[in-house]
All heavy atoms as TSV, in Angstrom:
chain	resi	resn	atom	element	x	y	z
A	1	LYS	N	N	0.825	-1.192	0.000
A	1	LYS	CA	C	0.000	0.000	0.000
A	1	LYS	C	C	0.874	1.263	0.000
A	1	LYS	O	O	0.576	2.222	-0.699
A	1	LYS	CB	C	-0.923	-0.016	1.213
A	1	LYS	CG	C	-2.155	0.808	1.002
A	1	LYS	CD	C	-3.191	0.518	2.065
A	1	LYS	CE	C	-4.490	1.138	1.617
A	1	LYS	NZ	N	-5.590	0.828	2.455
A	2	GLY	N	N	1.938	1.270	0.755
A	2	GLY	CA	C	2.853	2.402	0.796
A	2	GLY	C	C	3.526	2.608	-0.555
A	2	GLY	O	O	3.750	3.738	-0.988
A	3	MET	N	N	3.837	1.510	-1.210
A	3	MET	CA	C	4.467	1.576	-2.527
A	3	MET	C	C	3.513	2.233	-3.536
A	3	MET	O	O	3.922	3.068	-4.345
A	3	MET	CB	C	4.826	0.161	-2.985
A	3	MET	CG	C	5.473	0.095	-4.309
A	3	MET	SD	S	7.210	0.364	-4.105
A	3	MET	CE	C	7.830	-0.575	-5.445
A	4	GLU	N	N	2.236	1.856	-3.450
A	4	GLU	CA	C	1.231	2.426	-4.353
A	4	GLU	C	C	1.113	3.937	-4.156
A	4	GLU	O	O	1.056	4.690	-5.123
A	4	GLU	CB	C	-0.134	1.768	-4.118
A	4	GLU	CG	C	-0.252	0.383	-4.711
A	4	GLU	CD	C	-1.606	-0.237	-4.428
A	4	GLU	OE1	O	-2.613	0.492	-4.359
A	4	GLU	OE2	O	-1.641	-1.465	-4.266
A	5	LYS	N	N	1.073	4.353	-2.891
A	5	LYS	CA	C	0.973	5.786	-2.592
A	5	LYS	C	C	2.203	6.535	-3.103
A	5	LYS	O	O	2.091	7.624	-3.650
A	5	LYS	CB	C	0.802	6.018	-1.088
A	5	LYS	CG	C	-0.598	5.866	-0.619
A	5	LYS	CD	C	-0.760	6.544	0.729
A	5	LYS	CE	C	-2.191	6.404	1.166
A	5	LYS	NZ	N	-2.802	7.676	1.401
A	6	GLY	N	N	3.363	5.945	-2.937
A	6	GLY	CA	C	4.594	6.556	-3.419
A	6	GLY	C	C	4.588	6.693	-4.930
A	6	GLY	O	O	4.984	7.726	-5.479
A	7	MET	N	N	4.134	5.659	-5.603
A	7	MET	CA	C	4.050	5.690	-7.069
A	7	MET	C	C	3.053	6.756	-7.510
A	7	MET	O	O	3.302	7.508	-8.449
A	7	MET	CB	C	3.616	4.325	-7.618
A	7	MET	CG	C	4.602	3.205	-7.372
A	7	MET	SD	S	5.825	3.072	-8.649
A	7	MET	CE	C	4.846	2.552	-10.018
A	8	GLU	N	N	1.938	6.840	-6.817
A	8	GLU	CA	C	0.897	7.815	-7.137
A	8	GLU	C	C	1.431	9.244	-6.993
A	8	GLU	O	O	1.244	10.080	-7.873
A	8	GLU	CB	C	-0.292	7.606	-6.188
A	8	GLU	CG	C	-1.633	7.909	-6.796
A	8	GLU	CD	C	-2.749	7.485	-5.853
A	8	GLU	OE1	O	-3.077	6.277	-5.829
A	8	GLU	OE2	O	-3.267	8.373	-5.152
A	9	LYS	N	N	2.120	9.494	-5.888
A	9	LYS	CA	C	2.692	10.826	-5.659
A	9	LYS	C	C	3.744	11.154	-6.708
A	9	LYS	O	O	3.821	12.274	-7.194
A	9	LYS	CB	C	3.294	10.927	-4.260
A	9	LYS	CG	C	2.298	11.177	-3.182
A	9	LYS	CD	C	2.960	11.500	-1.867
A	9	LYS	CE	C	1.905	11.808	-0.835
A	9	LYS	NZ	N	2.452	12.396	0.355
A	10	GLY	N	N	4.552	10.187	-7.048
A	10	GLY	CA	C	5.574	10.385	-8.069
A	10	GLY	C	C	4.959	10.711	-9.419
A	10	GLY	O	O	5.433	11.598	-10.132
A	11	MET	N	N	3.889	10.035	-9.758
A	11	MET	CA	C	3.191	10.291	-11.021
A	11	MET	C	C	2.594	11.699	-11.020
A	11	MET	O	O	2.687	12.418	-12.009
A	11	MET	CB	C	2.085	9.252	-11.253
A	11	MET	CG	C	2.595	7.859	-11.518
A	11	MET	SD	S	3.374	7.706	-13.111
A	11	MET	CE	C	1.951	7.727	-14.157
A	12	GLU	N	N	1.996	12.093	-9.906
A	12	GLU	CA	C	1.398	13.431	-9.800
A	12	GLU	C	C	2.464	14.508	-9.980
A	12	GLU	O	O	2.257	15.467	-10.721
A	12	GLU	CB	C	0.706	13.607	-8.448
A	12	GLU	CG	C	-0.616	12.881	-8.336
A	12	GLU	CD	C	-1.223	13.001	-6.954
A	12	GLU	OE1	O	-0.855	13.913	-6.188
A	12	GLU	OE2	O	-2.089	12.163	-6.626
A	13	LYS	N	N	3.591	14.334	-9.301
A	13	LYS	CA	C	4.670	15.321	-9.412
A	13	LYS	C	C	5.214	15.374	-10.835
A	13	LYS	O	O	5.504	16.437	-11.352
A	13	LYS	CB	C	5.794	15.012	-8.421
A	13	LYS	CG	C	5.461	15.404	-7.006
A	13	LYS	CD	C	6.642	15.250	-6.093
A	13	LYS	CE	C	6.266	15.682	-4.693
A	13	LYS	NZ	N	7.413	15.750	-3.813
A	14	GLY	N	N	5.344	14.233	-11.456
A	14	GLY	CA	C	5.815	14.179	-12.837
A	14	GLY	C	C	4.863	14.886	-13.788
A	14	GLY	O	O	5.284	15.630	-14.677
A	15	MET	N	N	3.578	14.687	-13.586
A	15	MET	CA	C	2.572	15.346	-14.422
A	15	MET	C	C	2.619	16.858	-14.220
A	15	MET	O	O	2.572	17.623	-15.181
A	15	MET	CB	C	1.171	14.815	-14.098
A	15	MET	CG	C	0.934	13.385	-14.527
A	15	MET	SD	S	0.904	13.193	-16.313
A	15	MET	CE	C	-0.627	13.988	-16.685
A	16	GLU	N	N	2.717	17.294	-12.961
A	16	GLU	CA	C	2.784	18.731	-12.670
A	16	GLU	C	C	3.996	19.358	-13.342
A	16	GLU	O	O	3.913	20.444	-13.915
A	16	GLU	CB	C	2.842	18.966	-11.164
A	16	GLU	CG	C	1.544	18.680	-10.447
A	16	GLU	CD	C	1.680	18.717	-8.931
A	16	GLU	OE1	O	2.746	19.114	-8.410
A	16	GLU	OE2	O	0.709	18.339	-8.251
A	17	LYS	N	N	5.118	18.668	-13.269
A	17	LYS	CA	C	6.352	19.162	-13.869
A	17	LYS	C	C	6.202	19.257	-15.391
A	17	LYS	O	O	6.627	20.234	-16.010
A	17	LYS	CB	C	7.507	18.234	-13.501
A	17	LYS	CG	C	8.842	18.872	-13.444
A	17	LYS	CD	C	9.864	17.885	-12.899
A	17	LYS	CE	C	11.131	18.578	-12.522
A	17	LYS	NZ	N	12.133	17.690	-11.996
A	18	GLY	N	N	5.593	18.266	-15.984
A	18	GLY	CA	C	5.376	18.257	-17.428
A	18	GLY	C	C	4.452	19.379	-17.877
A	18	GLY	O	O	4.705	20.046	-18.877
A	19	VAL	N	N	3.398	19.616	-17.123
A	19	VAL	CA	C	2.464	20.690	-17.453
A	19	VAL	C	C	3.154	22.038	-17.324
A	19	VAL	O	O	3.016	22.905	-18.183
A	19	VAL	CB	C	1.204	20.614	-16.551
A	19	VAL	CG1	C	0.363	21.870	-16.668
A	19	VAL	CG2	C	0.373	19.384	-16.899
A	20	ALA	N	N	3.925	22.218	-16.262
A	20	ALA	CA	C	4.641	23.477	-16.057
A	20	ALA	C	C	5.621	23.723	-17.197
A	20	ALA	O	O	5.742	24.852	-17.700
A	20	ALA	CB	C	5.366	23.471	-14.716
A	21	GLN	N	N	6.320	22.695	-17.633
A	21	GLN	CA	C	7.268	22.828	-18.739
A	21	GLN	C	C	6.532	23.192	-20.025
A	21	GLN	O	O	6.989	24.039	-20.792
A	21	GLN	CB	C	8.075	21.539	-18.926
A	21	GLN	CG	C	9.089	21.609	-20.049
A	21	GLN	CD	C	10.176	22.645	-19.823
A	21	GLN	OE1	O	10.563	22.924	-18.700
A	21	GLN	NE2	N	10.653	23.233	-20.886
A	22	GLY	N	N	5.390	22.579	-20.244
A	22	GLY	CA	C	4.587	22.877	-21.428
A	22	GLY	C	C	4.117	24.320	-21.441
A	22	GLY	O	O	4.128	24.988	-22.471
A	23	ARG	N	N	3.725	24.825	-20.274
A	23	ARG	CA	C	3.289	26.224	-20.177
A	23	ARG	C	C	4.448	27.172	-20.456
A	23	ARG	O	O	4.268	28.192	-21.122
A	23	ARG	CB	C	2.707	26.500	-18.797
A	23	ARG	CG	C	1.351	25.880	-18.597
A	23	ARG	CD	C	0.752	26.259	-17.276
A	23	ARG	NE	N	-0.541	25.628	-17.126
A	23	ARG	CZ	C	-1.038	25.217	-15.981
A	23	ARG	NH1	N	-0.361	25.397	-14.872
A	23	ARG	NH2	N	-2.215	24.645	-15.931
A	24	LYS	N	N	5.620	26.844	-19.941
A	24	LYS	CA	C	6.779	27.703	-20.178
A	24	LYS	C	C	7.118	27.727	-21.663
A	24	LYS	O	O	7.406	28.793	-22.221
A	24	LYS	CB	C	7.982	27.235	-19.370
A	24	LYS	CG	C	9.170	28.157	-19.505
A	24	LYS	CD	C	10.285	27.818	-18.558
A	24	LYS	CE	C	11.396	28.850	-18.685
A	24	LYS	NZ	N	12.429	28.673	-17.704
A	25	GLU	N	N	7.074	26.579	-22.309
A	25	GLU	CA	C	7.360	26.518	-23.742
A	25	GLU	C	C	6.338	27.331	-24.530
A	25	GLU	O	O	6.687	28.010	-25.499
A	25	GLU	CB	C	7.391	25.068	-24.214
A	25	GLU	CG	C	8.620	24.320	-23.723
A	25	GLU	CD	C	8.593	22.839	-24.046
A	25	GLU	OE1	O	7.674	22.366	-24.749
A	25	GLU	OE2	O	9.511	22.137	-23.584
A	26	GLU	N	N	5.091	27.282	-24.098
A	26	GLU	CA	C	4.040	28.064	-24.764
A	26	GLU	C	C	4.306	29.565	-24.610
A	26	GLU	O	O	4.193	30.326	-25.579
A	26	GLU	CB	C	2.678	27.707	-24.174
A	26	GLU	CG	C	1.526	28.412	-24.850
A	26	GLU	CD	C	0.177	28.003	-24.290
A	26	GLU	OE1	O	0.111	27.470	-23.154
A	26	GLU	OE2	O	-0.826	28.227	-24.984
A	27	ARG	N	N	4.700	29.986	-23.402
A	27	ARG	CA	C	5.024	31.402	-23.181
A	27	ARG	C	C	6.235	31.816	-24.016
A	27	ARG	O	O	6.278	32.928	-24.540
A	27	ARG	CB	C	5.277	31.663	-21.691
A	27	ARG	CG	C	4.007	31.557	-20.862
A	27	ARG	CD	C	4.177	32.089	-19.454
A	27	ARG	NE	N	5.428	31.764	-18.828
A	27	ARG	CZ	C	5.586	30.931	-17.814
A	27	ARG	NH1	N	4.558	30.335	-17.281
A	27	ARG	NH2	N	6.780	30.709	-17.303
A	28	GLN	N	N	7.197	30.919	-24.164
A	28	GLN	CA	C	8.368	31.220	-24.987
A	28	GLN	C	C	7.974	31.382	-26.459
A	28	GLN	O	O	8.487	32.268	-27.139
A	28	GLN	CB	C	9.425	30.127	-24.824
A	28	GLN	CG	C	10.082	30.130	-23.465
A	28	GLN	CD	C	10.982	28.933	-23.243
A	28	GLN	OE1	O	10.832	27.889	-23.880
A	28	GLN	NE2	N	11.923	29.067	-22.323
A	29	ASP	N	N	7.075	30.547	-26.934
A	29	ASP	CA	C	6.602	30.658	-28.315
A	29	ASP	C	C	5.895	31.994	-28.534
A	29	ASP	O	O	6.091	32.658	-29.556
A	29	ASP	CB	C	5.659	29.507	-28.676
A	29	ASP	CG	C	6.360	28.174	-28.837
A	29	ASP	OD1	O	7.605	28.168	-29.021
A	29	ASP	OD2	O	5.679	27.139	-28.774
A	30	ILE	N	N	5.068	32.384	-27.582
A	30	ILE	CA	C	4.375	33.663	-27.674
A	30	ILE	C	C	5.394	34.799	-27.678
A	30	ILE	O	O	5.267	35.751	-28.460
A	30	ILE	CB	C	3.365	33.823	-26.514
A	30	ILE	CG1	C	2.221	32.824	-26.684
A	30	ILE	CG2	C	2.843	35.263	-26.432
A	30	ILE	CD1	C	1.333	32.674	-25.461
A	31	ALA	N	N	6.410	34.695	-26.843
A	31	ALA	CA	C	7.455	35.723	-26.788
A	31	ALA	C	C	8.154	35.847	-28.130
A	31	ALA	O	O	8.382	36.960	-28.619
A	31	ALA	CB	C	8.468	35.397	-25.683
A	32	ARG	N	N	8.490	34.731	-28.744
A	32	ARG	CA	C	9.157	34.758	-30.052
A	32	ARG	C	C	8.296	35.468	-31.098
A	32	ARG	O	O	8.779	36.289	-31.866
A	32	ARG	CB	C	9.467	33.337	-30.522
A	32	ARG	CG	C	10.625	32.695	-29.824
A	32	ARG	CD	C	10.932	31.320	-30.430
A	32	ARG	NE	N	11.991	30.667	-29.710
A	32	ARG	CZ	C	11.802	29.774	-28.733
A	32	ARG	NH1	N	10.585	29.412	-28.378
A	32	ARG	NH2	N	12.835	29.230	-28.109
A	33	LYS	N	N	7.009	35.141	-31.098
A	33	LYS	CA	C	6.097	35.755	-32.067
A	33	LYS	C	C	5.951	37.252	-31.819
A	33	LYS	O	O	5.938	38.040	-32.761
A	33	LYS	CB	C	4.731	35.065	-32.003
A	33	LYS	CG	C	4.755	33.655	-32.550
A	33	LYS	CD	C	3.413	32.971	-32.375
A	33	LYS	CE	C	3.491	31.519	-32.830
A	33	LYS	NZ	N	2.246	30.796	-32.548
A	34	ALA	N	N	5.845	37.637	-30.558
A	34	ALA	CA	C	5.700	39.049	-30.223
A	34	ALA	C	C	6.962	39.827	-30.596
A	34	ALA	O	O	6.875	40.935	-31.131
A	34	ALA	CB	C	5.390	39.206	-28.734
A	35	LEU	N	N	8.116	39.247	-30.348
A	35	LEU	CA	C	9.368	39.900	-30.720
A	35	LEU	C	C	9.471	40.043	-32.239
A	35	LEU	O	O	9.921	41.071	-32.742
A	35	LEU	CB	C	10.570	39.115	-30.182
A	35	LEU	CG	C	10.759	39.158	-28.662
A	35	LEU	CD1	C	11.771	38.112	-28.234
A	35	LEU	CD2	C	11.169	40.541	-28.204
A	36	ALA	N	N	9.024	39.025	-32.960
A	36	ALA	CA	C	9.062	39.070	-34.420
A	36	ALA	C	C	8.157	40.172	-34.964
A	36	ALA	O	O	8.406	40.714	-36.035
A	36	ALA	CB	C	8.653	37.716	-35.000
A	37	LYS	N	N	7.120	40.514	-34.196
A	37	LYS	CA	C	6.204	41.596	-34.590
A	37	LYS	C	C	6.743	42.967	-34.184
A	37	LYS	O	O	6.103	43.978	-34.425
A	37	LYS	CB	C	4.829	41.391	-33.946
A	37	LYS	CG	C	4.112	40.158	-34.387
A	37	LYS	CD	C	3.375	40.415	-35.666
A	37	LYS	CE	C	2.519	39.212	-36.029
A	37	LYS	NZ	N	1.887	39.371	-37.298
A	38	GLY	N	N	7.903	42.975	-33.530
A	38	GLY	CA	C	8.534	44.240	-33.177
A	38	GLY	C	C	8.248	44.752	-31.780
A	38	GLY	O	O	8.580	45.894	-31.462
A	39	MET	N	N	7.646	43.938	-30.940
A	39	MET	CA	C	7.379	44.369	-29.565
A	39	MET	C	C	8.685	44.444	-28.784
A	39	MET	O	O	9.627	43.695	-29.041
A	39	MET	CB	C	6.418	43.405	-28.866
A	39	MET	CG	C	4.995	43.464	-29.396
A	39	MET	SD	S	3.878	42.352	-28.509
A	39	MET	CE	C	3.727	43.194	-26.958
A	40	SER	N	N	8.728	45.341	-27.816
A	40	SER	CA	C	9.915	45.482	-26.977
A	40	SER	C	C	10.013	44.324	-25.995
A	40	SER	O	O	9.007	43.659	-25.687
A	40	SER	CB	C	9.859	46.797	-26.197
A	40	SER	OG	O	8.854	46.725	-25.193
A	41	ILE	N	N	11.214	44.095	-25.502
A	41	ILE	CA	C	11.426	43.034	-24.509
A	41	ILE	C	C	10.572	43.303	-23.274
A	41	ILE	O	O	9.978	42.377	-22.711
A	41	ILE	CB	C	12.925	42.911	-24.159
A	41	ILE	CG1	C	13.672	42.293	-25.344
A	41	ILE	CG2	C	13.128	42.085	-22.892
A	41	ILE	CD1	C	15.164	42.172	-25.176
A	42	GLU	N	N	10.472	44.561	-22.874
A	42	GLU	CA	C	9.669	44.913	-21.688
A	42	GLU	C	C	8.195	44.561	-21.906
A	42	GLU	O	O	7.550	43.981	-21.023
A	42	GLU	CB	C	9.813	46.404	-21.390
A	42	GLU	CG	C	9.097	46.834	-20.129
A	42	GLU	CD	C	9.301	48.308	-19.841
A	42	GLU	OE1	O	10.427	48.676	-19.464
A	42	GLU	OE2	O	8.330	49.062	-20.012
A	43	ASP	N	N	7.656	44.895	-23.077
A	43	ASP	CA	C	6.257	44.572	-23.376
A	43	ASP	C	C	6.039	43.062	-23.445
A	43	ASP	O	O	5.037	42.549	-22.962
A	43	ASP	CB	C	5.815	45.231	-24.682
A	43	ASP	CG	C	5.630	46.735	-24.549
A	43	ASP	OD1	O	5.509	47.238	-23.413
A	43	ASP	OD2	O	5.616	47.410	-25.604
A	44	VAL	N	N	6.983	42.360	-24.048
A	44	VAL	CA	C	6.873	40.902	-24.146
A	44	VAL	C	C	6.923	40.281	-22.752
A	44	VAL	O	O	6.189	39.342	-22.454
A	44	VAL	CB	C	7.969	40.326	-25.070
A	44	VAL	CG1	C	7.950	38.802	-25.057
A	44	VAL	CG2	C	7.806	40.850	-26.488
A	45	SER	N	N	7.758	40.837	-21.898
A	45	SER	CA	C	7.849	40.354	-20.523
A	45	SER	C	C	6.512	40.537	-19.804
A	45	SER	O	O	6.028	39.636	-19.128
A	45	SER	CB	C	8.965	41.093	-19.776
A	45	SER	OG	O	9.020	40.688	-18.437
A	46	ASP	N	N	5.900	41.726	-19.967
A	46	ASP	CA	C	4.592	41.981	-19.355
A	46	ASP	C	C	3.533	41.021	-19.893
A	46	ASP	O	O	2.686	40.538	-19.150
A	46	ASP	CB	C	4.146	43.420	-19.632
A	46	ASP	CG	C	4.928	44.446	-18.831
A	46	ASP	OD1	O	5.573	44.071	-17.832
A	46	ASP	OD2	O	4.877	45.633	-19.209
A	47	LEU	N	N	3.594	40.753	-21.185
A	47	LEU	CA	C	2.614	39.903	-21.845
A	47	LEU	C	C	2.727	38.441	-21.416
A	47	LEU	O	O	1.723	37.781	-21.157
A	47	LEU	CB	C	2.782	40.006	-23.363
A	47	LEU	CG	C	1.912	39.127	-24.233
A	47	LEU	CD1	C	0.471	39.611	-24.178
A	47	LEU	CD2	C	2.409	39.134	-25.659
A	48	THR	N	N	3.955	37.945	-21.337
A	48	THR	CA	C	4.166	36.500	-21.130
A	48	THR	C	C	4.448	36.108	-19.688
A	48	THR	O	O	4.306	34.945	-19.323
A	48	THR	CB	C	5.352	36.009	-21.969
A	48	THR	OG1	O	6.542	36.685	-21.545
A	48	THR	CG2	C	5.103	36.229	-23.449
A	49	GLY	N	N	4.916	37.068	-18.886
A	49	GLY	CA	C	5.323	36.719	-17.532
A	49	GLY	C	C	6.747	36.210	-17.449
A	49	GLY	O	O	7.229	35.874	-16.369
A	50	LEU	N	N	7.426	36.140	-18.588
A	50	LEU	CA	C	8.839	35.753	-18.596
A	50	LEU	C	C	9.664	36.969	-18.189
A	50	LEU	O	O	9.288	38.107	-18.469
A	50	LEU	CB	C	9.265	35.293	-19.989
A	50	LEU	CG	C	8.597	34.032	-20.538
A	50	LEU	CD1	C	8.966	33.837	-22.005
A	50	LEU	CD2	C	8.970	32.823	-19.727
A	51	SER	N	N	10.794	36.723	-17.561
A	51	SER	CA	C	11.670	37.827	-17.193
A	51	SER	C	C	12.394	38.351	-18.426
A	51	SER	O	O	12.509	37.655	-19.444
A	51	SER	CB	C	12.699	37.373	-16.157
A	51	SER	OG	O	13.650	36.524	-16.763
A	52	ALA	N	N	12.878	39.581	-18.334
A	52	ALA	CA	C	13.643	40.161	-19.438
A	52	ALA	C	C	14.865	39.294	-19.744
A	52	ALA	O	O	15.211	39.102	-20.913
A	52	ALA	CB	C	14.052	41.589	-19.099
A	53	ASP	N	N	15.493	38.760	-18.715
A	53	ASP	CA	C	16.666	37.895	-18.920
A	53	ASP	C	C	16.285	36.621	-19.681
A	53	ASP	O	O	17.034	36.159	-20.544
A	53	ASP	CB	C	17.323	37.536	-17.589
A	53	ASP	CG	C	18.056	38.712	-16.962
A	53	ASP	OD1	O	18.424	39.662	-17.701
A	53	ASP	OD2	O	18.261	38.693	-15.736
A	54	GLU	N	N	15.127	36.042	-19.349
A	54	GLU	CA	C	14.685	34.837	-20.057
A	54	GLU	C	C	14.429	35.151	-21.532
A	54	GLU	O	O	14.761	34.351	-22.410
A	54	GLU	CB	C	13.402	34.284	-19.427
A	54	GLU	CG	C	13.606	33.636	-18.075
A	54	GLU	CD	C	12.304	33.232	-17.422
A	54	GLU	OE1	O	11.430	34.100	-17.239
A	54	GLU	OE2	O	12.167	32.039	-17.105
A	55	ILE	N	N	13.856	36.323	-21.800
A	55	ILE	CA	C	13.565	36.712	-23.176
A	55	ILE	C	C	14.857	36.983	-23.934
A	55	ILE	O	O	15.017	36.547	-25.079
A	55	ILE	CB	C	12.624	37.928	-23.203
A	55	ILE	CG1	C	11.269	37.526	-22.610
A	55	ILE	CG2	C	12.460	38.456	-24.626
A	55	ILE	CD1	C	10.350	38.675	-22.290
A	56	LYS	N	N	15.794	37.654	-23.285
A	56	LYS	CA	C	17.092	37.899	-23.926
A	56	LYS	C	C	17.786	36.582	-24.250
A	56	LYS	O	O	18.386	36.430	-25.313
A	56	LYS	CB	C	17.975	38.766	-23.028
A	56	LYS	CG	C	17.505	40.201	-22.943
A	56	LYS	CD	C	18.331	40.991	-21.961
A	56	LYS	CE	C	17.740	42.365	-21.721
A	56	LYS	NZ	N	18.410	43.109	-20.661
A	57	ALA	N	N	17.707	35.620	-23.342
A	57	ALA	CA	C	18.299	34.312	-23.585
A	57	ALA	C	C	17.634	33.619	-24.770
A	57	ALA	O	O	18.309	32.951	-25.565
A	57	ALA	CB	C	18.195	33.437	-22.330
A	58	LEU	N	N	16.325	33.801	-24.914
A	58	LEU	CA	C	15.610	33.238	-26.057
A	58	LEU	C	C	16.124	33.847	-27.352
A	58	LEU	O	O	16.368	33.145	-28.328
A	58	LEU	CB	C	14.113	33.584	-25.965
A	58	LEU	CG	C	13.161	32.622	-25.320
A	58	LEU	CD1	C	11.762	33.185	-25.342
A	58	LEU	CD2	C	13.197	31.283	-25.974
A	59	VAL	N	N	16.277	35.160	-27.354
A	59	VAL	CA	C	16.762	35.867	-28.537
A	59	VAL	C	C	18.142	35.368	-28.913
A	59	VAL	O	O	18.428	35.092	-30.086
A	59	VAL	CB	C	16.774	37.394	-28.293
A	59	VAL	CG1	C	17.483	38.134	-29.416
A	59	VAL	CG2	C	15.355	37.927	-28.107
A	60	GLU	N	N	19.003	35.219	-27.910
A	60	GLU	CA	C	20.369	34.748	-28.160
A	60	GLU	C	C	20.391	33.319	-28.683
A	60	GLU	O	O	21.117	32.994	-29.606
A	60	GLU	CB	C	21.210	34.865	-26.893
A	60	GLU	CG	C	21.503	36.307	-26.497
A	60	GLU	CD	C	22.151	36.432	-25.132
A	60	GLU	OE1	O	22.478	35.395	-24.508
A	60	GLU	OE2	O	22.325	37.572	-24.682
A	61	SER	N	N	19.561	32.459	-28.096
A	61	SER	CA	C	19.554	31.058	-28.525
A	61	SER	C	C	18.942	30.899	-29.907
A	61	SER	O	O	19.330	30.022	-30.665
A	61	SER	CB	C	18.826	30.176	-27.513
A	61	SER	OG	O	17.428	30.421	-27.547
A	62	ASP	N	N	18.002	31.746	-30.252
A	62	ASP	CA	C	17.386	31.683	-31.583
A	62	ASP	C	C	18.339	32.209	-32.650
A	62	ASP	O	O	18.255	31.802	-33.806
A	62	ASP	CB	C	16.082	32.483	-31.628
A	62	ASP	CG	C	14.962	31.786	-30.871
A	62	ASP	OD1	O	15.114	30.603	-30.518
A	62	ASP	OD2	O	13.928	32.439	-30.636
A	63	GLY	N	N	19.241	33.093	-32.249
A	63	GLY	CA	C	20.188	33.674	-33.192
A	63	GLY	C	C	21.337	32.762	-33.549
A	63	GLY	O	O	22.058	32.983	-34.503
A	64	GLU	N	N	21.534	31.704	-32.787
A	64	GLU	CA	C	22.659	30.784	-33.025
A	64	GLU	C	C	22.366	29.802	-34.102
A	64	GLU	O	O	21.318	29.476	-34.455
A	64	GLU	CB	C	22.996	30.029	-31.719
A	64	GLU	CG	C	23.548	30.959	-30.680
A	64	GLU	CD	C	23.827	30.245	-29.354
A	64	GLU	OE1	O	23.606	29.024	-29.257
A	64	GLU	OE2	O	24.244	30.904	-28.440
C-alpha cells in the first residue's frame, strides 16, 4: 500500500512538472512571435510573464 501511494505521488509530481514545462514553452513561443512583430522586450515580458533575462536568452539562442 505504501508503494502504491509513493508511485501515485511520483506520477502526480511528474505530471505537474510536465504541465509546467509545457506552459513555459508556450510562453516562450508567444514571446518569439511578439518579438518578431517588433514588440519590446519589456512589453513581451509583461505579456508572457517571462523575465527580461529569459527573453534575452531566447533571442540569443534563436540567433545561433
